[in-house]
C-alpha positions in Angstrom: 21.3 -4.1 8.9 18.2 -5.3 7.2 14.9 -6.1 8.8 15.1 -9.7 7.6 18.5 -10.0 9.4 17.1 -8.7 12.6 14.1 -11.0 12.3 16.4 -14.0 11.7 18.7 -13.2 14.6 15.9 -12.6 17.1 13.2 -14.9 15.9 13.3 -17.2 19.0 13.0 -14.3 21.4 10.2 -12.8 19.3 8.2 -16.0 19.2 8.5 -16.4 23.0 7.4 -12.8 23.7 4.5 -12.7 21.3 3.5 -16.3 21.0 -0.2 -15.6 21.8 -0.4 -12.6 19.3 1.3 -14.0 16.2 -1.3 -14.9 13.6 -1.2 -17.5 10.9 -0.8 -14.8 8.3 2.2 -13.3 10.2 3.8 -16.7 10.4 3.4 -17.1 6.7 5.0 -13.7 6.1 7.9 -14.6 8.5 8.6 -17.9 6.6 8.5 -16.1 3.2 10.9 -13.4 4.3 13.4 -15.8 5.9 13.3 -17.9 2.7 13.6 -14.9 0.4 16.6 -15.4 -1.9 17.9 -18.2 0.2 15.9 -21.5 -0.1 13.5 -21.7 -2.9 12.1 -24.6 -5.1 12.9 -22.6 -8.2 16.0 -20.7 -9.2 17.0 -18.3 -11.9 19.9 -19.4 -14.1 22.4 -17.0 -15.5 25.2 -17.5 -18.0 28.2 -15.4 -18.9 28.7 -15.0 -22.7 32.4 -14.1 -22.3 33.8 -17.0 -20.2 30.8 -19.5 -20.2 30.5 -19.4 -16.4 26.9 -20.3 -15.2 25.3 -19.8 -11.8 21.9 -20.4 -10.2 20.3 -17.9 -7.8 17.3 -18.5 -5.5 14.2 -16.4 -6.3 12.7 -13.6 -4.2 9.8 -14.6 -2.0 7.4 -12.1 -3.6 5.5 -11.5 -0.3 4.0 -8.0 -0.2 5.3 -7.5 3.4 8.9 -8.3 2.4 11.0 -5.1 2.3 13.3 -6.4 -0.4 10.7 -7.5 -2.9 8.0 -6.2 -5.2 9.8 -3.0 -6.4 8.6 -3.6 -9.9 5.1 -4.3 -8.7 5.0 -0.8 -7.2 6.4 0.7 -10.5 3.7 -1.1 -12.5 0.9 0.2 -10.2 2.3 3.7 -10.4 2.5 3.6 -14.2 -1.1 2.2 -14.4 -2.4 5.0 -12.2 -0.5 7.7 -14.0 -2.1 6.6 -17.3 -5.5 7.5 -15.7 -4.6 11.1 -14.8 -6.9 13.8 -16.1 -5.8 17.5 -16.6 -7.9 18.6 -13.6 -7.3 19.4 -9.9 -7.3 16.5 -7.4 -8.2 16.0 -3.8 -7.2 13.5 -1.2 -9.8 12.4 1.3 -8.6 10.4 4.4 -10.9 8.4 6.6 -9.3 7.4 10.0 -10.5 4.6 12.2 -10.8 6.0 15.8 -8.5 4.6 18.5 -11.3 3.0 20.4 -12.1 0.6 17.4 -8.5 -0.4 16.7 -8.5 -3.3 19.1 -11.4 -4.8 17.2 -9.5 -4.2 13.9 -6.5 -6.0 15.2 -8.5 -9.1 16.1 -10.8 -9.1 13.0 -8.8 -7.2 10.4 -10.4 -8.6 7.3 -14.0 -7.8 8.4 -13.1 -4.3 9.6 -10.9 -3.3 6.6 -13.6 -4.5 4.2 -16.2 -2.5 6.1 -14.0 0.6 6.0 -13.7 0.4 2.3 -17.3 -0.2 1.5 -18.6 2.4 3.9 -16.1 5.1 2.9 -16.8 4.5 -0.8 -20.5 4.8 -0.3 -20.0 8.1 1.6 -18.0 9.6 -1.2 -20.4 8.4 -3.9 -23.4 9.9 -2.1 -21.6 13.2 -1.4 -20.7 13.5 -5.0 -24.2 12.6 -6.2 -25.8 15.3 -4.0 -23.1 17.9 -4.7 -24.4 20.9 -6.6 -21.0 21.2 -8.4 -20.7 17.5 -9.3 -23.8 15.3 -9.7 -22.5 13.0 -12.5 -20.2 10.0 -12.6 -17.1 10.4 -10.4 -14.1 8.2 -9.9 -11.6 7.6 -7.1 -8.9 5.3 -5.9 -8.6 4.1 -2.3 -5.5 2.8 -0.5 -5.4 1.2 2.9 -2.6 2.2 5.2 -2.4 0.5 8.7 0.3 2.7 10.2 1.3 6.3 10.9 4.8 7.5 10.3 6.0 6.2 13.6 4.7 2.8 12.4 2.2 2.6 15.2 -1.1 0.8 14.4 -3.2 3.5 12.8 -5.7 2.1 10.2 -6.9 4.7 7.7 -8.0 5.0 4.0 -6.6 7.5 1.5 -8.8 8.3 -1.5 -7.5 10.4 -4.4 -10.4 12.0 -6.3 -10.4 14.1 -9.6 -12.3 17.3 -8.9 -15.1 16.9 -11.4 -17.7 14.5 -12.8 -18.9 13.2 -16.2 -22.5 13.6 -17.4 -23.2 10.6 -19.6 -26.4 12.1 -21.1 -24.8 15.4 -22.1 -21.3 13.8 -22.8 -19.8 16.6 -20.8 -17.2 16.9 -18.0 -18.4 19.1 -15.1 -15.6 20.8 -13.2 -16.0 21.1 -9.5 -16.4 24.7 -8.5 -15.3 26.3 -5.2 -12.3 26.0 -3.0 -13.3 22.7 -1.3 -14.5 19.4 -2.7 -16.6 18.2 0.3 -17.0 19.5 3.8 -14.8 17.4 6.0 -16.9 17.7 9.1 -20.0 16.5 7.3 -18.0 13.6 5.8 -16.9 12.6 9.3 -20.4 12.7 10.7 -21.8 10.4 8.0 -18.6 8.2 8.1 -19.1 7.6 11.8 -22.9 6.8 11.6 -22.6 4.4 8.7 -19.5 2.5 9.9 -21.0 2.0 13.4 -24.3 0.8 11.8 -22.4 -1.6 9.5 -20.4 -3.0 12.4 -23.3 -3.5 14.8 -26.2 -4.5 12.4 -24.5 -6.1 9.5 -21.4 -7.7 11.1 -23.0 -8.2 14.6 -19.8 -6.8 16.3 -20.0 -5.7 19.9 -18.5 -2.2 20.2 -16.7 -0.7 23.2 -18.7 1.4 25.6 -16.8 4.6 24.9 -16.8 5.8 21.3 -15.9 9.4 20.5 -18.6 11.5 19.0 -16.2 13.3 16.7 -14.2 11.3 14.1 -11.5 12.5 11.8 -11.9 12.9 8.1 -9.5 15.1 6.1 -10.1 16.5 2.6 -7.1 18.3 1.1 -6.4 19.8 -2.3 -3.3 17.9 -3.8 -2.8 19.7 -7.1 -2.6 17.6 -10.3 -2.6 14.2 -8.6 0.9 12.9 -9.4 2.4 13.7 -6.0 -0.5 12.0 -4.2 0.0 8.9 -6.3 3.7 8.7 -5.5 2.9 9.1 -1.8 0.3 6.3 -1.9 2.8 4.0 -3.8 5.5 4.2 -1.1 4.1 1.5 1.2 1.9 -0.6 -1.1 4.1 -3.6 -1.9 7.4 -3.3 -0.1 6.6 -3.6 3.6 6.0 -0.7 6.0 9.6 0.2 6.8 12.4 0.4 4.1 15.7 -1.1 5.2 17.4 2.2 4.5 15.5 3.8 7.4 17.0 1.4 9.9 20.1 3.3 11.2 21.5 1.2 14.0 21.1 -2.2 15.8 23.1 -2.2 19.0 22.8 -3.7 22.5 19.4 -5.2 21.8 18.0 -1.9 20.5 16.9 -0.9 17.0 16.8 2.7 15.9 15.0 3.9 12.8 14.3 7.3 11.3 11.0 8.7 10.1 9.6 12.1 9.1 7.4 13.7 11.7 4.0 14.7 10.1 3.7 17.8 12.2 7.1 19.4 12.1 8.2 17.8 8.8 11.6 17.0 10.5 13.4 13.7 10.6 13.1 12.0 14.0 14.6 8.8 15.4 12.6 6.1 17.3 14.4 3.4 19.3 12.8 0.1 20.5 14.1 -3.2 21.7 14.6 -5.7 18.9 11.6 -7.8 19.9 9.2 -4.8 20.1 10.6 -3.5 16.8 9.9 -6.8 15.0 6.3 -6.7 16.4 5.9 -3.0 15.4 6.6 -4.1 11.8 4.8 -7.5 11.6 1.5 -6.2 13.2 0.9 -4.5 9.8 0.9 -7.8 7.8 -2.5 -7.8 6.0 -4.9 -10.8 5.8 -4.1 -13.0 2.8 -6.1 -12.0 -0.3 -7.1 -8.6 1.0 -7.0 -6.0 -1.7 -5.4 -2.9 -0.2 -5.9 -0.8 -3.4 -9.3 -0.4 -5.0 -10.5 1.7 -7.9 -14.1 3.0 -8.1 -16.3 4.7 -10.8 -14.4 6.4 -13.6 -11.1 5.1 -12.4 -12.1 1.4 -12.3 -11.3 -1.1 -15.1 -14.9 -1.2 -16.3 -14.7 2.5 -17.3 -11.4 2.3 -19.3 -13.0 3.2 -22.7 -15.0 6.0 -21.3 -12.0 7.4 -19.4 -10.0 7.4 -22.6 -12.8 9.3 -24.4 -12.8 11.9 -21.6 -9.1 12.3 -21.9 -9.6 12.8 -25.7 -12.3 15.4 -25.1 -9.9 17.3 -22.8 -7.1 17.1 -25.5 -9.5 18.3 -28.3 -10.5 21.2 -26.0 -6.9 22.2 -25.7 -6.3 21.1 -22.1 -2.6 20.7 -21.2 -1.8 17.3 -19.8 0.9 17.0 -17.2 4.0 15.4 -18.8 4.6 12.3 -16.8 7.7 10.2 -17.3 7.0 6.5 -17.1 8.5 5.0 -14.0 11.1 2.6 -15.2 11.4 -1.0 -14.1 14.8 -1.9 -12.8 16.4 -4.7 -14.8 18.3 -7.3 -12.8 22.0 -7.2 -13.6 24.5 -9.8 -12.3 28.2 -9.4 -13.0 30.1 -12.6 -13.7 32.3 -13.5 -10.7 35.1 -14.6 -13.1 35.4 -11.8 -15.6 33.0 -9.2 -14.2 31.1 -9.0 -17.5 27.3 -8.8 -17.3 25.6 -12.2 -17.2 22.6 -13.2 -19.3 19.4 -14.4 -17.8 18.6 -17.9 -19.1 15.3 -18.7 -17.4 13.6 -20.1 -14.3 14.3 -23.7 -13.4 13.3 -26.2 -10.7 16.0 -26.4 -8.0 17.1 -30.0 -7.8 19.9 -29.3 -5.4 19.4 -30.3 -1.7 18.8 -27.2 0.5 18.7 -26.7 4.2 14.9 -27.0 3.9 15.0 -30.3 2.1 14.4 -33.5 4.1 16.0 -36.7 2.8 15.7 -40.2 4.1 
């Protein structure tokens, strides 16, 4: 059973139960997913070269919350990021929004997510600037995740950072020394102070009375960076829960599997169909919000300089990690008549009446 099938079968019950909580962005996502590969204004046309059979197929919706779309978009992002890898050690820094502020994030997601990005990036830049082992130009890539592995609402930012900096004046790469990149406790202290100041003074948001004094920031060594990139790519463009993780839909209950972060074992969570749909749809992002952002040396503006740094490493004899380019999956459609592969002919306007077409 696919998420879209569950959504279609239980949409009326879901609308009734969560009518006051469904946002316009969620409704747009619902419409896109229910129309995916079923009713579209444009279709792809395919022809068989063996028996001359032709057929039209509706297009995918392309919505970033749709679990059956955007696979090649994920592949393209991963290839782009792999091309930026340097032959150095990498760290992943994770900034977590505390539980007490998540209600505000649910009601004003665009404001809060933008603030999280800007504040976390400023913290990392300042820590790098004042670091004795860095001090030069650094780069990092940030990704917004809004859920934990149980798919509960849990907004946090992951940043992958090369352990070094580039001195423009000396034209030298400076390797970060020591076992740690930044002190996580110090990061958390500054993260808390700056985000609270941003929310209250810049955005004029009223905060809850009880806010914890200790926030959570994690800074971990992740080796050469590729495993971290693959981890970040999992939930970027294909929804929050792959259809393959849904294991049963019976008696109004949905069960799905996930990997527990503490025990690293596979566990099963079961919810009513309506609660399950809400669990997934609450993670639909505001339209236009960029959930992936590059900073400093990893941004597009530093492409030439980044290539020069890679060349410097190569001349110095550094060994680059051999990375196979993630391959795009080509669409293959067998002919229903002779079972031979059909040829893609192009995209055309669908002139046939559909269930969404109103005629008079």
